[in-house]
N, C-alpha and C positions, 0 to 999 in steps of 0.2 A: 624684760622685767620692767614693771611700771615704775616711773620715777616717783620719789617721795614728794608729796605736796609741799608747796612752799609755805613757810610759816606766815600766818596772818599778822600784819603789822599791828602793834599795840595802838589803842585808840589815842588820838591826839588830845592834849590837855583841854583844848576848846571843846572837844566832843564830850569829855567827862563833865566839864563845867555845864555845858548845855543840858546834859542828861539830868544833872542835879537840879538845875533851875526848872526844867520841865516837870520833874517829880514834885518839887515844891509848889509850883503853880497848880498842878493837878490836885494836890492835896488841899490847897487853899480853896480851889473851886468846889471840890467835893464838900468841904465844911460849910462854905457860904450857901451852897445850893441845896443842902440837905433838907428834905421834906418838900421841896419845890419841884421834884422831878415828874410828878404825875398828879392827875386829878384824884381827889379823895374818893369820889363817888363813881366816876366813869371808868370802868374797866379795871381799875386797880384791884378791887375786890374780886373780880372775875379771875384775875391771875393768881389769887390766893385760894379761892374756894375749890377749884378743880383739882390742883395737886394735893390740897388738904384731904379731899375725899379719897384720892388714890392712895395717899399715905396711910389711910385707915382701912384699906382693903378693897375699895371699890374698883371695878373694872371699867376702863374708859370705853365709851360708846354704849356699853350695855347698861351701866349704872349711872353714867353721866353723859348727857347729850353734848357732843363736842364737834366743832366744825373743821378742825384742823388735824394735822398729823400728831402722832403720839409722843414724839421725842421730847418736846419742851415740857409738857405737864409731868411726864415720868422723871425727867431730870430734876425738876423742882420737887417732886414727891420724894425722891431719894435724898435731896438736901434737907427736906423737912424731917425725914427719919433721923438724919444725922445731927441736925442742929435745932430741931424744934420748928413747929408750924407758926409762921408769922411773917410780917413784912420785913423784919430785919434779916431773916434768912433769904428772902427774895432779893434783897439788896446785895447780900454776900454773893448769891448766885449771879446777879447782874454784874458785880465787879469782876468775878472770875470770867464771865463772858466777855467783858470789855478787854481784859488783859489778853485773852485768846484772840479776839478780833484784831487788836493792834498788832500782835505777833503775825497773824495770818496776812494782814495788810502789808506789813513790812516785807515779808517774803514775796508776796504778790507784786509789790512795787519793784523789787529787784529783778523781776522778769522783764521789766520794760525800761528801767532806768538804773542809775548808779546807786551805790550804797548810801552816800551822803544825801542825795535827793530823796531816797526812800525814807530815811529817818526824818527829814524835814516834813514831808507830806504826812507821815504818821503823827508828828507833833501837831500839825495843823488840824488833823482830823479829830484829835481828842476834844478840844473845846467846841469845835464846829459841829461835830456829829454825835459823839458819845454823850455830851452834856447838852444836847439839844433840848430846849424846854417844851412845854405843852405835850408831854408824854411822848416826845420824839426820841429821847435818848434810850440808852440800853440798861441803865441802872434799875429803874422801876417804871413799869407802865405797860401799855397794851402791845408793845412791839417785840416782846421777848422772842416769839417764834420766828419773826422775820430777821432779827439780829442773829439768831442761831443759824437760820438758813443762809444768811449772808456769809457767816464764817465758813460753812461747809462749801459754799459756792466759790469763795476765794481759794480754798484748798483744792477744789476740783481742777481749776485752770492752772494753778501753780504746779500741782503734781503732773498734770497732763502735758505741760510744756517743758518739764525738766528732762534733761538727758539721762538715760539709764546709767547706773554705775558700771554695768558690764553689758556687753553686746547681747541682745536677745532677751534681756530681763523684762518680765511683764509686771514687776512689782508696782511701778509708778502708775500705769493705767489701771491696775486693779484697785489701788488705793484711791485714785481719782474717781473711779466708778462707785466705790464705797462712800466717798464724800458726797457725791451727787445724790446717791440714794438716801443718805442721812438728811440732806437738804430737803428732799421730797418728803421725808418723814416729819419735817418741821412744817412745811407748806408745800402742797403738791405742785403748784405752779412754779415755785422756786426750784424744785427738783427737776422739773421738765426743762427749765431754762438752763440750769447747771449742766444737765445731760447734754443739751444741744451745744453749749459752749465747750464742754469737755470733749465731745466728739470732734468738733472743729479743731480744737487745739491738738488733740492726739493725732488727727490725720494730717494737720498742717505743719506740725513740728519737724518730723524727719524729712530729709530730702528724698528718700526713697518712697514711692507711692505704696508699694507692697507693705512696707513696714508701718506706714501710717494707717493703712486699712486694718492691719492686724491689731495695732494698739487701740483703734477705735472700737473694734469688735470686742476686745477684752474689756474695755471700759464699759461698753453697753451691757455686756453680760453681768458684770459686777453690779452695775446699777440695778438691773432687774432682780438680781438675787437679793439685794438689800431692801429696795423699796417694795418690789412685788412680794417678797417673802414676808416683810413686816406687815403690809396691809392684809395679806392673806391670813396671817396668824390671827390678827384681830377680827377679821371677818368670820373665821372659824369659831373664835371664842365668844364674840359678842353678837354675831349674826350679820349677814350681808345687809339687811335693811338698816340696822343701826349704824353701820360704817358708811354705806354708799348713799342711802336715801336721806337719813337724818344727819349724817356727818358730812355729806356732800364731798367726800374725798376725791372723787373723780368728776366733780362739778355737775352731777346729775341733779335735776329738779331744783335749781337755784331759785329761791323765791323772787317775785317781782320787786319786792321792797329792797332786797339786797342788790339787785341789778340797778335799781334807781339810785341807791346810795353810791355805788361804784362810779356811775356817770356823774353824779353830783360832786363827789369829792375830787374826781380827776381834773375838773376845771375846763373840760372841753366845751361846756355850754357857753362859756365866755372865751371862745378860742381866739377872736381877733385881738383882745387885750393880752391873752396868754401868749400869742405869737410875738406881740410887741415886747412883752417882758423877756421872752426868750432871746430875741434879737438884742435888746438892750443889755441883758446880762452877758451874752456872748461878746458883744462889742466892748463892754466894760473890762472884762477879764483879758481879752485879747489885746485891747489897747494898753492895759497896764503892763503886760509882759513885753509887748512890742516897744513901748516907750523905754522900758528898762534896758532892753536889748540894744536899742538905738543909742542910748546914753553911754552904755558900756563900750560900744564900738567907736565912739568919738564924734567930733564936730562934723567931719565929712559925712558920716552916716546920717547925722541929724539933718544936714542940708538936703541929702538925697531923698530922705524919707519924709520930708516936711509935707508933701502932698498926700502921702498915705495916711499920716497922722491926722491931717486935716479931714480926710475922708472918714476916718473912724469917728471924729467928733461930729461930723454931719450925720452919720448913721445913728449915733447916740441921740442927737437932737431930734431926728425924725422918729425914732422909736419912743422917745419921751413924749412927743406931741401925740403919738398914737396911743398913749396911756401906758407905756412900758416902764416908766420910772416910778412904779409904786413900791410897796413894801416887800415885794417878793423878787428882788433882783439879784441877791447873792447867789442863789442856787438854781435859778431858772434856766441857766445855760447847760445844766447837767445832761439832758437828753441830746442836745446838739453836740456837745463835746464828745459824748459816747459815740454818736453817729460818725463823727470825724475820725475817731480812733478805729472804729470798725472798718471804714473805708481805707484808712491808711494801712491797717494791718493786712487787708486783702490785696492792696496794691503792691505791697513789698514782696509778695511771693512767699514761698515756703521757708520755714525756719522758726526757731524757738521764740525769738522776740516778736516776729510778725504774727505768729500764732497767738501769743499771749495778748498782744495789743488788740487784735481783732476780736478775740474771745471776751476780754474784759469790756471792750466797747459794746459788744453785743449784749452782755448782761446789763450794763448801765442803761442801754436804750430800752430793752424789753421790760426790765423790772421796775421802771418808773411808771408803769401803767396805772398804778394807784393814784399818782399825782403827776400827770403829764405837764400841766401848765400851773402857773402861780405857785411854784415850789418855794415854800417858806418853812419856818420852824414849826413842825407839827409831826404827828404820828405818821409812820409809814414812809417818810421821805429820807431819813438818814441812811438806812442800809443800801438802797440803790445808789446813793451818792458816793459810797465807798468805791464803786466801780468807775464812777465819773472821775474821782480823784486819780485812780490808777490810769485812766485814759488820758487825763490832762498831763500827768507826769511823763507818759510815753510820748505824747505829741511834743512836749517841750524838749525831750531828748533828741527827737528827730530834727527839731528846729536847730538845736545846738550843733548837731552833726553836719548841717548844711554849711556851716562857716568854714572856709578853707584854711585860714590861718590858725595854727594850734594855740598861739598866744591869745588871739582874739576870742577863740572858742572858750578858753578857760576863763577869760574875763566875763563873758556872757554867762557861762555856767555859774560863776560866783555871784554875779549880779542877780540871777534868778534865785539863788539860794538866799541872798540877803532879802529879797522881796518876800520869800516864803517866811523868813524869820519875822519880818515886820507884820505880815498877815497873821501869823500865829500869836504874836503879842497882842495885836488888835482883837483877835478872837477871844483870847483869855480875858482881856479888859472888858470887852463888850458883854461877855457872859457874866462876869463878876458883877458889873454894874446892873445888869438886868435882874439877876437873881436877888441881889441885895435890896433892890427897890420894891420887890413884891411884898405885899402884906401877907404874912404867913404865920398863922397861929397853930401850934402843934395840937393834934388831936390826941387826947389822952388814951393810952392803951396801944398806940402805934410806935412808941419809943421815938417819936419825933420824925419818923420816916414819911408820914402823911400830914399835910397841913391844909388849912383853908382860911378864908377870912374869919376873923374872930367870931362874928355872929353865927356863921355856918358851923364852925368847929364846935361851939358850945351847944348848938342845936343838935348836932350829930351825937355828941356825948350824952346829952340829956335824954334823947330818944332811946339810945342803947340802954341807959340805966332804967328807963321806964319799962322797956321790954323785959329786962332781967327780973325786975320786981314783979311783973304781972304774969310771967310764964314759968312753969316748972322747968328745971334743967332737962335738956334733951327733947323738949316738946316740939321744937322746930320753928323756923321763921322763913317766910318767903317775902322778898322785896321786889316790887314791880315798879318800873321795868328793869331796873338794875340798882345796884347799891349794896353789893355783897359785903362791903365794909361793916355794915350793921350786923351781919351774921357773925363776923369776927369779934366785934366789940361786945355783943350780947352773949356770945358763947353758944348760940343756937344754930344748929346745922340746917341746911335746906333739905327737907325730907323727900323731894321728888327728883326725877331724872333731869327734867328740863330746869335749868338754873339761870337762864337769861331770857328776858321777855321783851327785848327790843323788836320792832317790826322786822320781819324776816325770820327771826328765831321763833317768834309767835305769830302765826298766820291764821287766816280763815281755815286753812286745810288741817292744821294740827291743833286748833284751839280745843276741840272736843277731847282729844287725847290728853292734853295738859289738864283739862278740867277733870277727867277721870283719875288722873294721878293725884290731884288735889283732894278729890273725894275719898280716894283709897288711903291717902296719908295726909290728913288735914294738919297743917302746922298749928302750933300754939298761938301764933300771932302773924299778922300780915301788915306790911308797910307799903304805902303807895307814895312814890316820889313823883311829884308833878313836874316832870321834865319834858319840855317840848321836843318833838322829834320830827320836825318838818322836813329834814333832809331825807327821810324815808317816805314822804308823802302820807305819813300817818302821824299826826301831831301829838296825840295824848292818849295814853293807855286808859281804857275804860270808856272812852268817848269816841275815838276814831278807829280803834281796834280793841280786841279783847273784851268786848261788851258782855259776853256770856259769863266770862270769869268774874268780871266786876259785879255782875248781878248776883252770882253765887257768893262772892265775898260779902256783899251787903246783907245777904240773908243770914250768914253764919258768923259774922264778926261785928263787934261793936266799934265801927269805924268812926273816927272823929279827927278833926285837924289837930296837929300837935303844935304847941307853943312852948318854947323853952322857958323855965322859970325866970321871971324878971324881964322877958322880951316883950316888946309892944305887940298889940293885936295886929294880925295881917288879914286883909280881905281874902286873899288866896294863900293859905298856908303852904309852905314848901313840902311838908309831909302830912299825910293822913295815915293813921294806923289804928289798930285795935286788936285785943285778944279775942280768942274764940269764945262765942257766947256759951254760957253754961247749958249743957244738954242739947246743943245744936246737933242736928242729925244731917248726915250727908244726903 
């Protein structure tokens, strides 16, 4: 007969107090940062316009060209049906995702460290990652589908490394495979990485090789059922070309502009300084924890370790001289920490904690491909850092376990906890100061969830009013190369399948197809946003790419530069726009 589980001890008073303080700090940060989470014109409108179309009956891929998996837009479409289509609903969805991610992170951390440490690392992650500015956070911005994928990837490894409640049960590997499949339905590459990590975790957790093989097979089959079945269903409904060629879900026919952007954004072109930043960041974090550990162990340890501490200072100085002490030093150690966790997990042999540490380290290393060097506050960097946080927590636990004396071990563990508390307080203070210092004028119609500089905000509002006044309801609006916020503010939908016109989305190969869609469904008005796009090697729409479409626009639309009422004249106006010419023929 199985013994009854021991009752879990009630939370200590300090834990309840800390939770209340964390909740208050998070609420304060949310209030201060409101409207500053994402750029008003870049990508934010894209995150609205796709699920808005789906909530009105469109089918993804067939009616809306989309490059990623279907989970995120359909989740947001369901939220729109429940709460209404708008940026407020997107923020509610983002808040729900944040809560789910923190919960998943907490359980993932408990696979590699203690409960207290898991709580402290989660607290540190809230201001550091979830409230990352420059569209890097999870509340509103271009990273929704990556944050959702990160949630499912955390679940994959957590489930795969948990011991079954009864011998022979396959529930955990099945659920892990389902989670990996859902990660793939957010972004294909995240699903592939989650599958690889889950297979490793499922195989490496049990001591018996046969059991590990069986769990890995079950996980893989569950993944194929969810991911393969989901993609096959959309391929059948929307057509293989729309899913695989236009949607690139299996990375077929990726445009050269997209490949160039991936290389540009990764930072590998400046790899010498990137390596210097990585070394500087790693030495900085390791030095901080090593110094705290040394002080916790006493004066004798300080004397013994003086040479090592001096060596860390030398490494920091050398990395700084090589250009590593720039503005991207807080998170640049993420790939290195993940690599160390992967190596440590493999070196410790089979077992649940070793499997989890290795799998989380693998995810943190592989999924930082978007930003391998110069990792700062920006889009795409936060979700991979979740796994670096788990990796760091696991490595610190191994460090504490190396201390022979139980009393000294507890002192060091407590000292590490205190350092995390100070880091969390500093992170909240830094985020509050940064958000509070930004000039942010609310854009009317977004309920304060999108802001910009006062001049730009008034210009966006005035342009939307002009579009509403000059076009009949439902006549449509297309904004080149992006800026779907204007569709939202003017109440005009985009009438064609292709809704984003950045280089890569609009190429020499598909320009004729986009032009045919415009001719078949000409919008009531067109807006041209003069946004430089040098990171794609195609700087300006209508001049460096999209020339045929620009010529068609000039023939059929009364295009002129827009100036907000009372604003000074500009040599190069930010926006050009115009309604369709009366009687214009396609």
